N, C-alpha and C positions, 0 to 999 in steps of 0.2 A: 043653138049652142054656138058660141064663138069659136074661132080657130084655136085660140089659146086654151079654152076649156076642153076642146076635142083633143088637143095635144097632151094636156095633163091627164085626161082620161086614158089615152093610149099608154102614157108612161106608167100609170098605176096598173093597168092590165099587164104590161111587160114585167113590172116588179112582182106582181102576184104569180105570174107564170114562172118566174125565176125563184120562187120560194115555196117551201113545203110547210104546212102547219104541223107542228109537233106538240103532242100532248104527252107529258111524262109524269110518272110517279116516282118520287124519291123521298125516302124517310117519311112516308105517309102523306106527303103533300103533293097535290097535282098542280102542274104548271103548264102554261101554253107559251110557245115561242114560234117565230117564223125562222125557218132554216133556209139560208141561201144555198141553192143547188150546187154552187161552185166550190163549196168547202165541205170537209167531212163533218158528220154529225157531232162528233166530240168538240170540234172547234166552234160550231154554232152554239152548243150548250155553254161552253166556257165563255164565249163572247157575250152571251146573255147573262153572265154572272151566276150561272148555276154550277156549283162545285160538285161534279160527279167524279167517281173514282177513275183515275187514269195513271199511266206510267210511260210506256214505251212510245205510244202514238204511231206504231207501225204494224199493228196486228200480230205481234209476236208474244205478248205476255199474258193477255186475257184479263187484265185489271179492269178494263172498261166494258166488260160483258153486261148486257142488259137483255131483257126479253121484249121482242117485237110482238105486240098484241094485236095490232091492226096495221094494215098498209104493207108496203113492200120496199125493201132496200136491196142494194147489191153491195157485197163486200169486195173491195178492190184487192185485198190480200187477206189470207187467213192461214195462220200457222198454228192455231190453237183449237178451233172448234171442229169436232167430228161431224160426220153426216147426221148422226143421231141428235147432236146439239142443234144443228141447223134445222132439223125437222121439228124440234121442240120450240123453234122461234128465237133461239139465242143469236145475238149479233154482237159484233165488236164495233162500238161507237166510233172508234178512231179511224176506221177504214170504211165506214158505211156511206154509200152514196144513194140518194133517193131515186126511187122508181115511181112511186105513187105520189099523189098530191097532198096526202096527209098520212101521218103515222102516229101510233100510240106505242110508247115504250114504258117499261117498268123496271126500275132498278131494285125494287123491294122483293119481287117474287120471280125467282128463276132457278 
């Protein structure tokens, strides 16, 4: 392997480490995107051209609620969801930060 190939391989590994695989269901369709760990989940979805419900983008209104079916996220703020909602797997996409390497979310069933 040449030095350039090794460098490219390292760059790809860094990019993969900085992204999370997202599988989402919206309006009956399943889609896959890569989520840059540096931005909230909602921004990643919108940047990928996926039009999900949203409004305040601050964790205050609840418009972006979806169900986390697999994986783990951390909510940077939460003014809407109760402990019961959190135990049911509900999250706010606008303030969700990734913990796991992949997640599955569902906007159709929550």
